[in-house]
C-alpha positions as CSV (number, residue, x, y, z in Angstrom):
1,X,78.3,116.8,70.0
2,X,80.1,113.4,69.0
3,X,79.1,110.4,70.7
4,X,81.1,110.2,74.2
5,X,83.6,107.0,74.3
6,X,84.1,105.4,77.7
7,X,86.4,107.1,79.9
8,X,88.9,105.2,82.1
9,X,90.6,107.2,85.0
10,X,94.0,105.1,86.6
11,X,94.7,106.5,89.9
12,X,98.6,106.2,91.2
13,X,100.4,104.2,93.9
14,X,98.7,104.4,97.4
15,X,95.3,106.1,96.2
16,X,92.5,104.6,95.4
17,X,89.7,105.3,92.7
18,X,87.6,108.2,94.5
19,X,90.8,110.5,93.9
20,X,88.8,111.0,90.7
21,X,85.5,112.6,92.5
22,X,86.3,116.0,92.2
23,X,87.5,115.2,88.6
24,X,84.6,113.5,87.4
25,X,82.4,116.1,89.4
26,X,83.7,119.0,87.5
27,X,83.4,116.9,83.8
28,X,80.1,117.3,81.7
29,X,80.5,113.6,80.4
30,X,77.6,111.6,79.6
31,X,79.5,108.6,78.4
32,X,80.4,105.5,80.8
33,X,83.1,106.0,83.1
34,X,85.9,103.1,84.4
35,X,87.1,104.0,87.3
36,X,88.5,101.3,89.0
37,X,90.6,100.3,92.3
38,X,94.1,98.8,90.6
39,X,95.2,96.1,92.2
40,X,96.3,95.7,95.8
41,X,94.6,99.3,96.4
42,X,91.3,100.0,97.8
43,X,89.0,97.5,97.8
44,X,90.7,95.8,94.9
45,X,92.1,92.4,96.1
46,X,95.7,91.9,97.6
47,X,97.8,90.2,94.8
48,X,101.3,88.1,94.3
49,X,102.2,90.0,91.3
50,X,102.2,93.5,91.4
51,X,103.2,94.8,87.9
52,X,101.8,97.4,85.3
53,X,101.1,94.7,82.8
54,X,99.2,92.6,85.4
55,X,97.2,96.1,86.6
56,X,97.1,96.7,82.6
57,X,95.6,93.5,82.2
58,X,92.9,93.7,85.1
59,X,91.1,97.2,83.2
60,X,91.3,95.6,80.1
61,X,89.4,92.7,81.4
62,X,86.6,95.0,82.7
63,X,86.4,96.7,79.3
64,X,85.8,93.7,78.0
65,X,83.2,92.5,80.4
66,X,81.3,95.5,80.4
67,X,82.1,97.9,77.1
68,X,83.5,95.7,74.8
69,X,83.1,97.1,71.0
70,X,83.3,100.6,73.0
71,X,86.2,103.3,72.3
72,X,87.8,104.7,75.0
73,X,90.2,107.5,76.3
74,X,92.2,106.3,79.2
75,X,93.6,109.6,81.8
76,X,95.7,108.0,84.7
77,X,97.7,109.8,87.1
78,X,101.7,108.7,88.5
79,X,101.2,104.4,88.6
80,X,98.1,104.9,87.0
81,X,99.4,106.5,83.9
82,X,101.8,103.9,83.0
83,X,99.5,101.7,82.9
84,X,97.4,103.9,80.5
85,X,100.8,103.6,78.6
86,X,100.7,99.6,78.9
87,X,97.0,99.7,77.2
88,X,98.1,102.2,74.8
89,X,100.5,99.1,72.8
90,X,97.6,96.9,72.3
91,X,99.0,94.4,74.1
92,X,95.5,93.6,76.2
93,X,93.3,94.2,74.0
94,X,91.9,97.0,71.7
95,X,93.9,100.4,72.4
96,X,92.4,104.0,73.6
97,X,91.8,106.8,71.5
98,X,93.7,108.5,73.3
99,X,96.0,108.0,76.7
100,X,96.6,110.9,78.8
101,X,99.3,111.4,81.9
102,X,99.6,113.0,84.8
103,X,102.9,113.4,86.9
104,X,104.6,110.3,86.1
105,X,107.9,110.3,87.5
106,X,110.3,109.6,84.8
107,X,113.9,109.4,87.0
108,X,114.9,106.8,90.0
109,X,117.9,107.5,91.8
110,X,120.0,104.7,92.9
111,X,118.5,104.9,96.6
112,X,114.8,104.7,94.8
113,X,116.1,101.6,93.0
114,X,117.7,99.7,96.1
115,X,114.9,100.3,98.5
116,X,112.3,98.9,96.2
117,X,112.5,95.2,97.3
118,X,112.6,96.1,101.2
119,X,109.6,98.6,101.1
120,X,107.8,95.6,99.4
121,X,108.5,92.6,102.0
122,X,107.6,94.8,104.8
123,X,104.0,93.8,106.7
124,X,101.3,96.5,106.3
125,X,102.2,100.0,108.8
126,X,99.8,99.3,111.9
127,X,98.0,102.4,113.7
128,X,96.1,101.8,116.9
129,X,93.9,104.2,116.0
130,X,92.2,105.6,112.5
131,X,93.6,108.9,112.5
132,X,97.1,107.4,111.9
133,X,96.0,105.2,109.4
134,X,94.7,108.5,107.7
135,X,97.6,110.3,108.0
136,X,100.1,107.2,106.9
137,X,97.1,107.0,103.7
138,X,97.5,110.9,102.9
139,X,101.5,109.9,103.0
140,X,101.5,107.0,100.7
141,X,99.0,108.9,98.3
142,X,100.8,112.5,98.0
143,X,97.9,114.4,99.8
144,X,99.6,114.7,103.3
145,X,100.6,118.5,103.4
146,X,98.5,119.8,100.3
147,X,94.7,118.9,102.1
148,X,93.6,118.6,104.8
149,X,92.1,115.0,106.5
150,X,88.8,116.9,106.6
151,X,88.6,118.0,103.2
152,X,85.7,117.3,101.5
153,X,87.3,116.6,98.2
154,X,89.1,113.8,99.8
155,X,86.5,112.3,102.4
156,X,85.9,108.9,100.3
157,X,89.3,108.6,99.3
158,X,90.1,108.4,103.0
159,X,87.1,106.2,103.9
160,X,88.3,103.6,101.3
161,X,92.2,104.5,101.6
162,X,92.4,103.1,105.6
163,X,90.8,99.7,106.9
164,X,90.5,97.8,109.7
165,X,93.4,95.5,110.0
166,X,93.8,91.9,111.0
167,X,97.5,91.2,110.1
168,X,100.1,91.0,113.2
169,X,103.5,91.6,112.9
170,X,105.6,89.1,113.1
171,X,109.6,88.9,113.6
172,X,112.5,86.3,111.6
173,X,115.3,85.2,113.6
174,X,117.5,87.9,112.1
175,X,114.9,90.8,113.3
176,X,112.7,91.7,110.2
177,X,109.6,92.6,109.9
178,X,107.6,89.5,108.1
179,X,103.9,89.7,106.6
180,X,101.6,86.8,107.4
181,X,99.6,85.1,104.9
182,X,97.1,84.3,105.9
183,X,97.0,87.0,108.4
184,X,96.3,86.5,112.4
185,X,93.9,88.6,113.7
186,X,94.2,91.6,115.2
187,X,93.0,94.5,116.4
188,X,94.4,97.9,114.7
189,X,93.7,100.2,111.7
190,X,96.5,100.6,108.3
191,X,96.2,101.7,104.8
192,X,94.4,100.0,102.4
193,X,97.5,99.2,100.0
194,X,99.6,96.2,100.1
195,X,102.8,97.2,100.7
196,X,104.2,94.8,98.0
197,X,102.4,97.1,95.3
198,X,105.5,99.2,95.1
199,X,107.4,96.3,93.3
200,X,105.8,98.0,90.0
201,X,109.4,99.7,89.9
202,X,110.2,101.7,87.4
203,X,108.6,102.0,84.0
204,X,110.2,100.8,80.9
205,X,109.0,104.7,79.1
206,X,111.0,103.9,76.3
207,X,109.5,100.8,75.6
208,X,106.1,101.7,76.5
209,X,106.3,104.4,74.2
210,X,107.6,102.9,71.4
211,X,104.4,100.6,71.6
212,X,102.2,102.9,71.7
213,X,99.5,103.2,68.9
214,X,97.4,105.8,70.1
215,X,98.0,109.7,70.7
216,X,100.0,110.2,74.3
217,X,99.8,113.4,76.1
218,X,101.2,113.9,79.3
219,X,101.3,116.6,81.8
220,X,102.8,117.4,85.2
221,X,102.4,120.1,88.0
222,X,104.3,122.7,88.2
223,X,105.3,121.8,91.7
224,X,105.2,118.3,91.6
225,X,107.9,116.9,93.6
226,X,108.1,113.8,91.9
227,X,108.9,115.0,88.2
228,X,110.0,117.6,86.4
229,X,109.5,119.5,83.0
230,X,113.0,118.9,81.9
231,X,113.1,115.2,82.7
232,X,111.2,114.8,79.9
233,X,113.7,115.4,77.6
234,X,114.9,112.0,78.5
235,X,111.9,110.7,76.0
236,X,113.3,112.3,72.6
237,X,114.7,109.5,71.2
238,X,111.4,107.1,71.5
239,X,109.8,110.4,70.5
240,X,111.6,111.3,67.7
241,X,110.7,107.8,66.5
242,X,106.6,107.2,67.2
243,X,104.4,109.9,65.8
244,X,101.8,109.0,69.0
245,X,104.8,109.8,71.2
246,X,105.8,113.1,69.5
247,X,104.6,115.7,72.0
248,X,105.8,113.9,75.4
249,X,108.9,116.0,75.4
250,X,106.5,119.4,75.9
251,X,104.4,117.9,79.3
252,X,101.4,120.7,79.7
253,X,102.7,121.9,83.0
254,X,99.7,122.9,85.5
255,X,100.6,126.1,86.7
256,X,101.0,126.1,90.9
257,X,99.5,122.4,90.9
258,X,101.4,119.7,92.7
259,X,101.5,116.2,92.1
260,X,97.9,115.5,92.7
261,X,96.8,118.0,90.1
262,X,93.4,116.6,89.7
263,X,92.7,117.0,93.0
264,X,93.7,120.5,93.8
265,X,92.1,121.8,90.5
266,X,89.9,119.6,88.6
267,X,88.8,122.1,85.6
268,X,92.6,122.9,84.6
269,X,92.7,119.3,84.1
270,X,89.3,119.4,82.0
271,X,90.5,122.5,80.0
272,X,93.1,120.7,79.2
273,X,91.8,117.5,78.3
274,X,89.0,119.0,75.8
275,X,91.8,120.3,73.8
276,X,93.1,116.9,73.4
277,X,91.9,113.7,70.3
278,X,89.1,111.7,71.6
279,X,87.8,114.9,74.4
280,X,88.0,117.8,71.9
281,X,84.6,116.7,70.7
282,X,83.0,116.1,73.6
283,X,84.0,118.7,76.3
């Protein structure tokens, strides 16, 4: 069996590093595993700037500090998949051996685009009790309606996904809510996600795939409400020009699974990864 590279797992918008626990438990992986909270999520700091590039730079810094000169493969879910593609460009350091994605959203409506600035400017939604914050976190992370709040598979994700808030909701003269910085102490619970993280917005998929310096493999859940297999036809032009992205128009479809396929059926993900460069020799 070949020496295992480092495995980098990147979560999606609204989630945190613990959503990868079921997959980690299912993988026969003896190499290093790097599972960060991306900025503005979980235990990571809330920052002034949220972009795919900034998040990729954060991950690259961790790799440079802790795994310098170690080859790595990256698997990203949804937003994390885009961060993985940014790493694949080589703009932030050595590119991975493979960049694999699950559930990357490819099409955005005008309504969705128009709401980004408003959502980003809102304060964290505050709840008087933990249960309310847990439900809200599960909705933000795409887990609500798929898992129960007491499901052991997401126990740690929920624990890291909510926090007591010391943010006081105040309002502008126009009656609009505003986020206090620094926050004013007040009781309550909220999701452990900076609302401004939505500012990452839609990715430049054509640009990222054109810049990819490693094989890109994409997969989706059959019942993912955010992306469908036919959406990948939008990537045909770039797939025809960069051999590394040649397969992105035909994503693997996980039967019966949704947006968080790696939590729903981690073994299905392992079986897929075992067919890909960077994984085939070590799984």
